[in-house]
Backbone and ligand atoms as CSV (ligand in chain L), in Angstrom:
chain,resi,resn,atom,element,x,y,z
A,1,UNK,N,N,95.164,87.708,133.864
A,1,UNK,CA,C,95.935,88.138,135.024
A,1,UNK,C,C,97.428,88.054,134.706
A,2,UNK,N,N,98.098,89.172,134.858
A,2,UNK,CA,C,99.532,89.218,134.560
A,2,UNK,C,C,100.314,88.478,135.643
A,3,UNK,N,N,101.207,87.593,135.218
A,3,UNK,CA,C,101.984,86.839,136.187
A,3,UNK,C,C,103.434,87.300,136.239
A,4,UNK,N,N,104.019,87.590,135.075
A,4,UNK,CA,C,105.438,87.902,135.056
A,4,UNK,C,C,105.813,88.649,133.777
A,5,UNK,N,N,106.737,89.592,133.892
A,5,UNK,CA,C,107.241,90.300,132.715
A,5,UNK,C,C,108.754,90.243,132.733
A,6,UNK,N,N,109.373,90.169,131.565
A,6,UNK,CA,C,110.836,90.130,131.538
A,6,UNK,C,C,111.387,90.733,130.254
A,7,UNK,N,N,112.643,91.136,130.309
A,7,UNK,CA,C,113.338,91.647,129.122
A,7,UNK,C,C,114.612,90.839,128.981
A,8,UNK,N,N,114.832,90.247,127.818
A,8,UNK,CA,C,116.046,89.458,127.610
A,8,UNK,C,C,117.197,90.381,127.221
A,9,UNK,N,N,118.408,90.052,127.649
A,9,UNK,CA,C,119.557,90.891,127.303
A,9,UNK,C,C,119.696,91.040,125.790
A,10,UNK,N,N,120.093,92.225,125.369
A,10,UNK,CA,C,120.139,92.485,123.932
A,10,UNK,C,C,121.318,91.776,123.278
A,11,UNK,N,N,121.065,91.299,122.079
A,11,UNK,CA,C,122.077,90.597,121.301
A,11,UNK,C,C,122.254,91.358,120.002
A,12,UNK,N,N,122.963,90.758,119.077
A,12,UNK,CA,C,123.099,91.343,117.748
A,12,UNK,C,C,121.763,91.191,117.011
A,13,UNK,N,N,121.303,92.246,116.354
A,13,UNK,CA,C,120.035,92.179,115.618
A,13,UNK,C,C,120.179,91.231,114.426
A,14,UNK,N,N,119.283,90.221,114.313
A,14,UNK,CA,C,119.396,89.254,113.208
A,14,UNK,C,C,119.056,89.875,111.848
A,15,UNK,N,N,118.444,91.038,111.848
A,15,UNK,CA,C,118.053,91.682,110.587
A,15,UNK,C,C,119.163,92.614,110.075
A,16,UNK,N,N,119.610,93.560,110.925
A,16,UNK,CA,C,120.573,94.562,110.443
A,16,UNK,C,C,121.986,94.339,110.999
A,17,UNK,N,N,122.128,93.447,111.983
A,17,UNK,CA,C,123.449,93.141,112.522
A,17,UNK,C,C,123.938,94.103,113.590
A,18,UNK,N,N,123.152,95.139,113.879
A,18,UNK,CA,C,123.548,96.141,114.872
A,18,UNK,C,C,123.587,95.532,116.290
A,19,UNK,N,N,124.545,95.997,117.098
A,19,UNK,CA,C,124.688,95.465,118.456
A,19,UNK,C,C,123.986,96.361,119.467
A,20,UNK,N,N,123.474,95.735,120.532
A,20,UNK,CA,C,122.850,96.444,121.652
A,20,UNK,C,C,121.624,97.286,121.289
A,21,UNK,N,N,120.988,96.983,120.181
A,21,UNK,CA,C,119.771,97.712,119.817
A,21,UNK,C,C,118.580,96.759,119.750
A,22,UNK,N,N,118.886,95.468,119.945
A,22,UNK,CA,C,117.885,94.419,119.773
A,22,UNK,C,C,117.345,94.016,121.145
A,23,UNK,N,N,116.029,93.916,121.259
A,23,UNK,CA,C,115.440,93.606,122.553
A,23,UNK,C,C,114.271,92.618,122.422
A,24,UNK,N,N,114.223,91.697,123.349
A,24,UNK,CA,C,113.101,90.763,123.404
A,24,UNK,C,C,112.364,90.984,124.716
A,25,UNK,N,N,111.117,91.394,124.617
A,25,UNK,CA,C,110.293,91.581,125.808
A,25,UNK,C,C,109.263,90.464,125.892
A,26,UNK,N,N,109.001,89.992,127.069
A,26,UNK,CA,C,108.009,88.937,127.213
A,26,UNK,C,C,107.108,89.184,128.401
A,27,UNK,N,N,105.888,88.688,128.295
A,27,UNK,CA,C,105.007,88.709,129.473
A,27,UNK,C,C,104.193,87.428,129.507
A,28,UNK,N,N,104.078,86.894,130.707
A,28,UNK,CA,C,103.307,85.668,130.884
A,28,UNK,C,C,102.001,86.029,131.571
A,29,UNK,N,N,100.894,85.635,130.950
A,29,UNK,CA,C,99.575,85.887,131.502
A,29,UNK,C,C,98.870,84.575,131.772
A,30,UNK,N,N,97.903,84.631,132.646
A,30,UNK,CA,C,97.054,83.473,132.846
A,30,UNK,C,C,95.653,83.846,132.370
A,31,UNK,N,N,95.196,83.232,131.283
A,31,UNK,CA,C,93.909,83.572,130.692
A,31,UNK,C,C,92.868,82.528,131.082
A,32,UNK,N,N,91.727,82.990,131.653
A,32,UNK,CA,C,90.686,82.039,132.072
A,32,UNK,C,C,90.231,81.146,130.914
A,33,UNK,N,N,89.924,79.898,131.195
A,33,UNK,CA,C,89.493,78.874,130.232
A,33,UNK,C,C,90.575,78.556,129.199
A,34,UNK,N,N,91.783,78.976,129.442
A,34,UNK,CA,C,92.851,78.704,128.480
A,34,UNK,C,C,94.128,78.308,129.203
A,35,UNK,N,N,94.658,79.191,130.028
A,35,UNK,CA,C,95.874,78.875,130.764
A,35,UNK,C,C,96.962,79.893,130.508
A,36,UNK,N,N,98.199,79.481,130.700
A,36,UNK,CA,C,99.317,80.410,130.597
A,36,UNK,C,C,99.702,80.695,129.149
A,37,UNK,N,N,99.844,81.993,128.852
A,37,UNK,CA,C,100.304,82.395,127.520
A,37,UNK,C,C,101.565,83.235,127.673
A,38,UNK,N,N,102.395,83.172,126.668
A,38,UNK,CA,C,103.601,84.002,126.625
A,38,UNK,C,C,103.471,84.948,125.432
A,39,UNK,N,N,103.440,86.257,125.736
A,39,UNK,CA,C,103.425,87.252,124.664
A,39,UNK,C,C,104.834,87.792,124.504
A,40,UNK,N,N,105.337,87.850,123.276
A,40,UNK,CA,C,106.673,88.376,123.055
A,40,UNK,C,C,106.646,89.523,122.043
A,41,UNK,N,N,107.507,90.505,122.280
A,41,UNK,CA,C,107.686,91.591,121.313
A,41,UNK,C,C,109.175,91.732,121.072
A,42,UNK,N,N,109.567,91.614,119.819
A,42,UNK,CA,C,110.961,91.727,119.440
A,42,UNK,C,C,111.117,93.050,118.698
A,43,UNK,N,N,112.061,93.887,119.132
A,43,UNK,CA,C,112.247,95.176,118.463
A,43,UNK,C,C,113.726,95.472,118.258
A,44,UNK,N,N,114.044,96.262,117.225
A,44,UNK,CA,C,115.397,96.774,117.040
A,44,UNK,C,C,115.292,98.280,116.832
A,45,UNK,N,N,115.956,99.050,117.682
A,45,UNK,CA,C,115.848,100.510,117.583
A,45,UNK,C,C,116.691,101.048,116.425
A,46,UNK,N,N,117.571,100.212,115.878
A,46,UNK,CA,C,118.376,100.661,114.747
A,46,UNK,C,C,117.632,100.533,113.415
A,47,UNK,N,N,117.152,99.316,113.091
A,47,UNK,CA,C,116.484,99.135,111.789
A,47,UNK,C,C,114.968,99.190,111.909
A,48,UNK,N,N,114.445,99.406,113.108
A,48,UNK,CA,C,113.004,99.546,113.381
A,48,UNK,C,C,112.225,98.248,113.157
A,49,UNK,N,N,112.935,97.115,113.124
A,49,UNK,CA,C,112.240,95.829,113.013
A,49,UNK,C,C,111.389,95.612,114.267
A,50,UNK,N,N,110.166,95.079,114.051
A,50,UNK,CA,C,109.289,94.822,115.184
A,50,UNK,C,C,108.457,93.581,114.862
A,51,UNK,N,N,108.364,92.676,115.795
A,51,UNK,CA,C,107.499,91.523,115.585
A,51,UNK,C,C,106.912,91.071,116.916
A,52,UNK,N,N,105.590,90.881,116.910
A,52,UNK,CA,C,104.920,90.449,118.134
A,52,UNK,C,C,104.338,89.061,117.922
A,53,UNK,N,N,104.326,88.272,118.978
A,53,UNK,CA,C,103.705,86.954,118.874
A,53,UNK,C,C,103.155,86.532,120.234
A,54,UNK,N,N,102.333,85.512,120.200
A,54,UNK,CA,C,101.799,84.971,121.444
A,54,UNK,C,C,101.727,83.468,121.296
A,55,UNK,N,N,102.016,82.757,122.362
A,55,UNK,CA,C,101.886,81.308,122.320
A,55,UNK,C,C,101.380,80.752,123.641
A,56,UNK,N,N,100.757,79.597,123.529
A,56,UNK,CA,C,100.241,78.918,124.698
A,56,UNK,C,C,101.370,78.109,125.303
A,57,UNK,N,N,101.519,78.164,126.607
A,57,UNK,CA,C,102.647,77.466,127.218
A,57,UNK,C,C,102.329,76.032,127.618
A,58,UNK,N,N,101.041,75.701,127.647
A,58,UNK,CA,C,100.688,74.371,128.145
A,58,UNK,C,C,100.315,73.395,127.043
A,59,UNK,N,N,99.616,73.911,126.019
A,59,UNK,CA,C,99.096,73.043,124.966
A,59,UNK,C,C,100.069,72.973,123.792
A,60,UNK,N,N,100.379,71.760,123.355
A,60,UNK,CA,C,101.236,71.636,122.172
A,60,UNK,C,C,100.627,70.713,121.129
A,61,UNK,N,N,99.386,70.310,121.372
A,61,UNK,CA,C,98.697,69.419,120.439
A,61,UNK,C,C,98.037,70.259,119.348
A,62,UNK,N,N,97.899,69.697,118.138
A,62,UNK,CA,C,97.184,70.431,117.087
A,62,UNK,C,C,95.707,70.553,117.434
A,63,UNK,N,N,95.224,71.786,117.598
A,63,UNK,CA,C,93.861,71.953,118.097
A,63,UNK,C,C,92.945,72.751,117.168
A,64,UNK,N,N,91.652,72.421,117.294
A,64,UNK,CA,C,90.583,73.092,116.559
A,64,UNK,C,C,89.622,73.644,117.599
A,65,UNK,N,N,89.425,74.957,117.613
A,65,UNK,CA,C,88.480,75.597,118.534
A,65,UNK,C,C,87.337,76.204,117.729
A,66,UNK,N,N,86.142,76.082,118.290
A,66,UNK,CA,C,84.977,76.584,117.572
A,66,UNK,C,C,84.025,77.276,118.531
A,67,UNK,N,N,83.513,78.436,118.115
A,67,UNK,CA,C,82.576,79.172,118.962
A,67,UNK,C,C,81.406,79.664,118.114
A,68,UNK,N,N,80.143,79.376,118.566
A,68,UNK,CA,C,78.987,79.855,117.809
A,68,UNK,C,C,78.655,81.295,118.206
A,69,UNK,N,N,78.802,82.243,117.286
A,69,UNK,CA,C,78.462,83.642,117.586
A,69,UNK,C,C,76.951,83.794,117.443
A,70,UNK,N,N,76.287,84.216,118.528
A,70,UNK,CA,C,74.836,84.344,118.469
A,70,UNK,C,C,74.332,85.678,119.003
A,71,UNK,N,N,75.199,86.451,119.653
A,71,UNK,CA,C,74.733,87.721,120.209
A,71,UNK,C,C,75.855,88.750,120.231
A,72,UNK,N,N,75.471,89.994,120.520
A,72,UNK,CA,C,76.439,91.082,120.584
A,72,UNK,C,C,77.455,90.838,121.704
A,73,UNK,N,N,76.993,90.223,122.789
A,73,UNK,CA,C,77.888,89.943,123.924
A,73,UNK,C,C,79.058,89.039,123.528
A,74,UNK,N,N,78.819,88.193,122.524
A,74,UNK,CA,C,79.860,87.261,122.088
A,74,UNK,C,C,81.072,87.980,121.502
A,75,UNK,N,N,80.913,89.270,121.180
A,75,UNK,CA,C,82.041,90.044,120.640
A,75,UNK,C,C,83.179,90.141,121.660
A,76,UNK,N,N,82.830,89.972,122.944
A,76,UNK,CA,C,83.832,90.123,124.005
A,76,UNK,C,C,84.624,88.844,124.284
A,77,UNK,N,N,84.280,87.746,123.625
A,77,UNK,CA,C,84.965,86.467,123.855
A,77,UNK,C,C,86.448,86.583,123.469
A,78,UNK,N,N,87.314,86.147,124.402
A,78,UNK,CA,C,88.759,86.275,124.198
A,78,UNK,C,C,89.283,85.333,123.112
A,79,UNK,N,N,90.170,85.845,122.284
A,79,UNK,CA,C,90.801,85.044,121.241
A,79,UNK,C,C,92.312,85.189,121.354
A,80,UNK,N,N,93.013,84.061,121.387
A,80,UNK,CA,C,94.469,84.079,121.357
A,80,UNK,C,C,94.872,83.578,119.980
A,81,UNK,N,N,95.471,84.459,119.194
A,81,UNK,CA,C,95.883,84.058,117.858
A,81,UNK,C,C,97.400,84.140,117.755
A,82,UNK,N,N,98.024,82.980,117.695
A,82,UNK,CA,C,99.469,82.915,117.530
A,82,UNK,C,C,99.815,83.128,116.052
A,83,UNK,N,N,101.076,83.347,115.752
A,83,UNK,CA,C,101.468,83.547,114.347
A,83,UNK,C,C,101.253,82.282,113.516
A,84,UNK,N,N,101.024,81.147,114.167
A,84,UNK,CA,C,100.776,79.898,113.436
A,84,UNK,C,C,99.281,79.564,113.355
A,85,UNK,N,N,98.432,80.447,113.859
A,85,UNK,CA,C,96.994,80.174,113.905
A,85,UNK,C,C,96.255,80.593,112.643
A,86,UNK,N,N,95.252,79.807,112.280
A,86,UNK,CA,C,94.370,80.136,111.154
A,86,UNK,C,C,92.991,80.433,111.714
A,87,UNK,N,N,92.383,81.530,111.243
A,87,UNK,CA,C,91.037,81.898,111.689
A,87,UNK,C,C,90.087,81.743,110.517
A,88,UNK,N,N,88.917,81.167,110.801
A,88,UNK,CA,C,87.963,80.922,109.735
A,88,UNK,C,C,86.561,81.325,110.193
A,89,UNK,N,N,85.853,82.062,109.334
A,89,UNK,CA,C,84.439,82.337,109.564
A,89,UNK,C,C,83.717,81.897,108.283
A,90,UNK,N,N,83.228,80.631,108.254
A,90,UNK,CA,C,82.669,80.074,107.017
A,90,UNK,C,C,81.516,80.907,106.457
A,91,UNK,N,N,80.648,81.447,107.335
A,91,UNK,CA,C,79.497,82.230,106.881
A,91,UNK,C,C,79.919,83.470,106.111
A,92,UNK,N,N,81.126,83.960,106.377
A,92,UNK,CA,C,81.639,85.145,105.674
A,92,UNK,C,C,82.505,84.745,104.476
A,93,UNK,N,N,82.802,83.452,104.381
A,93,UNK,CA,C,83.715,82.991,103.346
A,93,UNK,C,C,85.112,83.547,103.571
A,94,UNK,N,N,85.486,83.709,104.840
A,94,UNK,CA,C,86.778,84.313,105.170
A,94,UNK,C,C,87.681,83.322,105.897
A,95,UNK,N,N,88.922,83.201,105.430
A,95,UNK,CA,C,89.939,82.415,106.120
A,95,UNK,C,C,91.180,83.289,106.252
A,96,UNK,N,N,91.646,83.505,107.473
A,96,UNK,CA,C,92.864,84.282,107.687
A,96,UNK,C,C,93.985,83.303,107.974
A,97,UNK,N,N,94.868,83.119,106.966
A,97,UNK,CA,C,95.949,82.142,107.101
A,97,UNK,C,C,97.213,82.813,107.612
A,98,UNK,N,N,98.068,82.043,108.267
A,98,UNK,CA,C,99.346,82.616,108.691
A,98,UNK,C,C,100.245,82.878,107.483
A,99,UNK,N,N,101.049,83.919,107.550
A,99,UNK,CA,C,102.064,84.139,106.524
A,99,UNK,C,C,103.356,84.500,107.255
A,100,UNK,N,N,104.444,84.660,106.514
A,100,UNK,CA,C,105.738,84.861,107.172
A,100,UNK,C,C,105.749,86.118,108.043
A,101,UNK,N,N,104.907,87.114,107.690
A,101,UNK,CA,C,104.890,88.356,108.464
A,101,UNK,C,C,103.808,88.353,109.542
A,102,UNK,N,N,103.095,87.221,109.695
A,102,UNK,CA,C,102.000,87.150,110.657
A,102,UNK,C,C,102.462,87.481,112.063
A,103,UNK,N,N,101.665,88.296,112.744
A,103,UNK,CA,C,101.955,88.584,114.138
A,103,UNK,C,C,100.915,87.881,114.996
A,104,UNK,N,N,101.322,87.548,116.197
A,104,UNK,CA,C,100.382,86.946,117.118
A,104,UNK,C,C,99.783,88.029,118.000
A,105,UNK,N,N,98.574,87.793,118.483
A,105,UNK,CA,C,97.955,88.778,119.366
A,105,UNK,C,C,96.891,88.137,120.242
A,106,UNK,N,N,96.588,88.811,121.349
A,106,UNK,CA,C,95.463,88.425,122.190
A,106,UNK,C,C,94.412,89.503,121.992
A,107,UNK,N,N,93.214,89.112,121.602
A,107,UNK,CA,C,92.167,90.091,121.324
A,107,UNK,C,C,90.830,89.487,121.722
A,108,UNK,N,N,89.732,90.021,121.169
A,108,UNK,CA,C,88.447,89.354,121.336
A,108,UNK,C,C,87.840,89.201,119.934
A,109,UNK,N,N,86.669,88.538,119.859
A,109,UNK,CA,C,86.084,88.271,118.537
A,109,UNK,C,C,85.878,89.584,117.782
A,110,UNK,N,N,85.414,90.621,118.490
A,110,UNK,CA,C,85.211,91.921,117.835
A,110,UNK,C,C,86.509,92.446,117.212
A,111,UNK,N,N,87.606,92.326,117.962
A,111,UNK,CA,C,88.899,92.802,117.473
A,111,UNK,C,C,89.335,92.065,116.211
A,112,UNK,N,N,89.059,90.755,116.179
A,112,UNK,CA,C,89.430,89.969,114.996
A,112,UNK,C,C,88.537,90.370,113.817
A,113,UNK,N,N,87.228,90.582,114.090
A,113,UNK,CA,C,86.313,91.003,113.012
A,113,UNK,C,C,86.741,92.365,112.460
A,114,UNK,N,N,87.239,93.265,113.332
A,114,UNK,CA,C,87.744,94.578,112.873
A,114,UNK,C,C,88.895,94.396,111.897
A,115,UNK,N,N,89.803,93.451,112.226
A,115,UNK,CA,C,90.938,93.182,111.339
A,115,UNK,C,C,90.461,92.630,110.005
A,116,UNK,N,N,89.449,91.721,110.056
A,116,UNK,CA,C,88.906,91.140,108.829
A,116,UNK,C,C,88.249,92.243,107.983
A,117,UNK,N,N,87.520,93.143,108.653
A,117,UNK,CA,C,86.856,94.238,107.941
A,117,UNK,C,C,87.882,95.097,107.192
A,118,UNK,N,N,88.981,95.418,107.864
A,118,UNK,CA,C,90.028,96.234,107.236
A,118,UNK,C,C,90.583,95.534,105.993
A,119,UNK,N,N,90.791,94.206,106.104
A,119,UNK,CA,C,91.334,93.442,104.968
A,119,UNK,C,C,90.349,93.444,103.806
A,120,UNK,N,N,89.032,93.300,104.109
A,120,UNK,CA,C,88.021,93.304,103.042
A,120,UNK,C,C,87.984,94.680,102.368
A,121,UNK,N,N,88.034,95.751,103.171
A,121,UNK,CA,C,88.005,97.117,102.613
A,121,UNK,C,C,89.215,97.371,101.716
A,122,UNK,N,N,90.358,96.864,102.147
A,122,UNK,CA,C,91.581,97.024,101.354
A,122,UNK,C,C,91.442,96.301,100.010
A,123,UNK,N,N,90.860,95.074,100.069
A,123,UNK,CA,C,90.667,94.277,98.848
A,123,UNK,C,C,89.685,94.980,97.912
A,124,UNK,N,N,88.611,95.562,98.491
A,124,UNK,CA,C,87.604,96.265,97.683
A,124,UNK,C,C,88.246,97.435,96.924
A,125,UNK,N,N,89.130,98.146,97.613
A,125,UNK,CA,C,89.766,99.329,97.021
A,125,UNK,C,C,90.664,98.971,95.834
A,126,UNK,N,N,91.067,97.695,95.770
A,126,UNK,CA,C,92.024,97.300,94.730
A,126,UNK,C,C,91.422,96.410,93.664
A,127,UNK,N,N,90.074,96.354,93.596
A,127,UNK,CA,C,89.488,95.377,92.689
A,127,UNK,C,C,88.424,95.971,91.765
A,128,UNK,N,N,87.915,95.131,90.832
A,128,UNK,CA,C,86.898,95.558,89.878
A,128,UNK,C,C,85.491,95.486,90.451
A,129,UNK,N,N,84.460,95.887,89.656
A,129,UNK,CA,C,83.084,96.025,90.149
A,129,UNK,C,C,82.452,94.738,90.683
A,130,UNK,N,N,82.726,93.582,90.043
A,130,UNK,CA,C,82.066,92.336,90.466
A,130,UNK,C,C,82.537,91.937,91.862
A,131,UNK,N,N,83.843,91.923,92.017
A,131,UNK,CA,C,84.405,91.557,93.316
A,131,UNK,C,C,84.072,92.596,94.373
A,132,UNK,N,N,83.953,93.841,93.933
A,132,UNK,CA,C,83.611,94.901,94.880
A,132,UNK,C,C,82.233,94.641,95.477
A,133,UNK,N,N,81.269,94.250,94.618
A,133,UNK,CA,C,79.919,93.945,95.109
A,133,UNK,C,C,79.956,92.788,96.093
A,134,UNK,N,N,80.754,91.777,95.765
A,134,UNK,CA,C,80.883,90.614,96.651
A,134,UNK,C,C,81.472,91.045,98.000
A,135,UNK,N,N,82.485,91.920,97.935
A,135,UNK,CA,C,83.124,92.435,99.149
A,135,UNK,C,C,82.156,93.237,99.990
A,136,UNK,N,N,81.323,94.050,99.323
A,136,UNK,CA,C,80.364,94.873,100.063
A,136,UNK,C,C,79.293,94.005,100.736
A,137,UNK,N,N,78.911,92.909,100.057
A,137,UNK,CA,C,77.948,91.974,100.659
A,137,UNK,C,C,78.556,91.337,101.910
A,138,UNK,N,N,79.861,91.038,101.844
A,138,UNK,CA,C,80.558,90.466,103.008
A,138,UNK,C,C,80.572,91.452,104.169
A,139,UNK,N,N,80.807,92.729,103.848
A,139,UNK,CA,C,80.847,93.755,104.894
A,139,UNK,C,C,79.498,93.880,105.601
A,140,UNK,N,N,78.414,93.759,104.806
A,140,UNK,CA,C,77.079,93.862,105.386
A,140,UNK,C,C,76.832,92.686,106.345
A,141,UNK,N,N,77.226,91.493,105.903
A,141,UNK,CA,C,77.081,90.294,106.725
A,141,UNK,C,C,77.889,90.422,108.016
A,142,UNK,N,N,79.112,90.947,107.862
A,142,UNK,CA,C,79.998,91.120,109.008
A,142,UNK,C,C,79.358,92.059,110.034
A,143,UNK,N,N,78.729,93.118,109.541
A,143,UNK,CA,C,78.073,94.077,110.434
A,143,UNK,C,C,76.912,93.404,111.183
A,144,UNK,N,N,76.142,92.550,110.479
A,144,UNK,CA,C,75.042,91.815,111.121
A,144,UNK,C,C,75.574,90.906,112.228
A,145,UNK,N,N,76.685,90.220,111.939
A,145,UNK,CA,C,77.276,89.308,112.922
A,145,UNK,C,C,77.704,90.102,114.159
A,146,UNK,N,N,78.331,91.258,113.900
A,146,UNK,CA,C,78.809,92.111,114.990
A,146,UNK,C,C,77.675,92.563,115.902
A,147,UNK,N,N,76.489,92.812,115.317
A,147,UNK,CA,C,75.341,93.275,116.094
A,147,UNK,C,C,74.511,92.123,116.659
A,148,UNK,N,N,74.972,90.902,116.423
A,148,UNK,CA,C,74.253,89.747,116.955
A,148,UNK,C,C,73.013,89.409,116.147
A,149,UNK,N,N,72.900,89.956,114.925
A,149,UNK,CA,C,71.720,89.713,114.086
A,149,UNK,C,C,71.923,88.526,113.149
A,150,UNK,N,N,73.173,88.206,112.881
A,150,UNK,CA,C,73.440,87.072,112.006
A,150,UNK,C,C,74.303,86.069,112.746
A,151,UNK,N,N,73.914,84.801,112.669
A,151,UNK,CA,C,74.704,83.773,113.356
A,151,UNK,C,C,75.926,83.414,112.532
A,152,UNK,N,N,76.991,83.059,113.208
A,152,UNK,CA,C,78.205,82.667,112.500
A,152,UNK,C,C,79.042,81.755,113.379
A,153,UNK,N,N,79.935,81.031,112.752
A,153,UNK,CA,C,80.828,80.148,113.480
A,153,UNK,C,C,82.228,80.737,113.421
A,154,UNK,N,N,82.832,80.880,114.580
A,154,UNK,CA,C,84.178,81.435,114.654
A,154,UNK,C,C,85.125,80.276,114.956
A,155,UNK,N,N,86.047,80.018,114.017
A,155,UNK,CA,C,86.930,78.852,114.148
A,155,UNK,C,C,88.389,79.288,114.245
A,156,UNK,N,N,89.116,78.689,115.176
A,156,UNK,CA,C,90.554,78.933,115.291
A,156,UNK,C,C,91.263,77.583,115.233
A,157,UNK,N,N,92.211,77.438,114.306
A,157,UNK,CA,C,92.956,76.175,114.180
A,157,UNK,C,C,94.445,76.466,114.296
A,158,UNK,N,N,95.154,75.591,114.996
A,158,UNK,CA,C,96.596,75.802,115.136
A,158,UNK,C,C,97.314,74.460,115.235
A,159,UNK,N,N,98.212,74.165,114.286
A,159,UNK,CA,C,98.918,72.874,114.297
A,159,UNK,C,C,99.793,72.685,115.527
A,160,UNK,N,N,100.140,73.788,116.222
A,160,UNK,CA,C,100.979,73.679,117.419
A,160,UNK,C,C,100.195,73.917,118.713
A,161,UNK,N,N,98.901,74.138,118.583
A,161,UNK,CA,C,98.072,74.359,119.768
A,161,UNK,C,C,98.329,75.668,120.476
A,162,UNK,N,N,98.945,76.634,119.791
A,162,UNK,CA,C,99.282,77.902,120.437
A,162,UNK,C,C,98.150,78.931,120.413
A,163,UNK,N,N,97.120,78.655,119.614
A,163,UNK,CA,C,96.006,79.591,119.474
A,163,UNK,C,C,94.741,78.988,120.077
A,164,UNK,N,N,93.788,79.864,120.470
A,164,UNK,CA,C,92.569,79.336,121.075
A,164,UNK,C,C,91.466,80.374,121.168
A,165,UNK,N,N,90.254,79.885,121.404
A,165,UNK,CA,C,89.150,80.738,121.805
A,165,UNK,C,C,88.981,80.444,123.290
A,166,UNK,N,N,89.243,81.456,124.133
A,166,UNK,CA,C,89.252,81.226,125.576
A,166,UNK,C,C,87.883,81.554,126.163
A,167,UNK,N,N,86.977,80.604,126.072
A,167,UNK,CA,C,85.633,80.800,126.626
A,167,UNK,C,C,85.059,79.438,126.971
A,168,UNK,N,N,84.228,79.406,128.028
A,168,UNK,CA,C,83.701,78.103,128.452
A,168,UNK,C,C,82.758,77.507,127.416
A,169,UNK,N,N,82.176,78.361,126.553
A,169,UNK,CA,C,81.260,77.843,125.536
A,169,UNK,C,C,81.957,77.363,124.269
A,170,UNK,N,N,83.247,77.629,124.180
A,170,UNK,CA,C,83.980,77.208,122.972
A,170,UNK,C,C,84.180,75.704,123.016
A,171,UNK,N,N,84.025,75.080,121.837
A,171,UNK,CA,C,84.261,73.636,121.750
A,171,UNK,C,C,85.674,73.429,121.253
A,172,UNK,N,N,86.405,72.511,121.902
A,172,UNK,CA,C,87.731,72.253,121.372
A,172,UNK,C,C,87.981,70.769,121.177
A,173,UNK,N,N,88.728,70.456,120.124
A,173,UNK,CA,C,89.064,69.073,119.810
A,173,UNK,C,C,90.394,69.065,119.079
A,174,UNK,N,N,90.968,67.877,118.973
A,174,UNK,CA,C,92.214,67.751,118.199
A,174,UNK,C,C,91.910,67.910,116.722
A,175,UNK,N,N,92.826,68.489,115.973
A,175,UNK,CA,C,92.663,68.570,114.526
A,175,UNK,C,C,92.759,67.158,113.958
A,176,UNK,N,N,91.972,66.872,112.914
A,176,UNK,CA,C,92.093,65.566,112.269
A,176,UNK,C,C,93.385,65.552,111.446
A,177,UNK,N,N,93.821,64.355,111.097
A,177,UNK,CA,C,95.062,64.227,110.312
A,177,UNK,C,C,94.954,64.995,109.005
A,178,UNK,N,N,93.767,64.934,108.395
A,178,UNK,CA,C,93.526,65.600,107.114
A,178,UNK,C,C,93.623,67.131,107.275
A,179,UNK,N,N,92.960,67.654,108.337
A,179,UNK,CA,C,92.998,69.106,108.594
A,179,UNK,C,C,94.424,69.568,108.857
A,180,UNK,N,N,95.131,68.748,109.617
A,180,UNK,CA,C,96.509,69.087,109.989
A,180,UNK,C,C,97.421,69.150,108.761
A,181,UNK,N,N,97.269,68.150,107.885
A,181,UNK,CA,C,98.093,68.111,106.672
A,181,UNK,C,C,97.824,69.346,105.818
A,182,UNK,N,N,96.555,69.755,105.747
A,182,UNK,CA,C,96.169,70.918,104.939
A,182,UNK,C,C,96.783,72.197,105.523
A,183,UNK,N,N,96.693,72.341,106.853
A,183,UNK,CA,C,97.246,73.539,107.512
A,183,UNK,C,C,98.751,73.617,107.352
A,184,UNK,N,N,99.418,72.468,107.531
A,184,UNK,CA,C,100.883,72.461,107.454
A,184,UNK,C,C,101.349,72.792,106.041
A,185,UNK,N,N,100.566,72.372,105.041
A,185,UNK,CA,C,100.914,72.658,103.650
A,185,UNK,C,C,100.833,74.158,103.387
A,186,UNK,N,N,99.985,74.844,104.166
A,186,UNK,CA,C,99.786,76.285,103.965
A,186,UNK,C,C,100.794,77.130,104.756
A,187,UNK,N,N,101.473,76.529,105.713
A,187,UNK,CA,C,102.403,77.310,106.560
A,187,UNK,C,C,103.626,77.782,105.785
L,1,ZN,ZN,ZN,118.107,95.811,113.478
């Protein structure tokens, strides 16, 4: 449910230095089983810089969220992935780590699996035969998970608590010190 939208006055663009072309747009939503989120989009009409992010406004603790995917309906489960969030699907051997260009987004499990599929296809196109076979096996598994034929665990971890799986069936707990140290080393 949308609560509020705003546009911040334009300043000098931090990338190209141009004045009055830089804009910060924000919207605050209330997501069931999660709470208030702030989505931001930063754009510059001069250098075409664009960056989107999302963060949780209430939670600031390092959190680990886990959801067992067991059916096709689970594809609709809401996912909030901030630019500091790591997504892991152990059954696929896939970990999506944050990088400096990471964007945040609000999506659902299906949307995240689509992004993972694109990344696997891109990797397949740039690799040799052995890795290609491994990539194709991953794609087949991913398709089974999407159709609810293969079980999988969907994990979201965020050292700042800005990311989450917003569903009543999702399990959430604080990240352990060890997990936190590992994530921070990767940021
Ligand atoms: Zn600019």
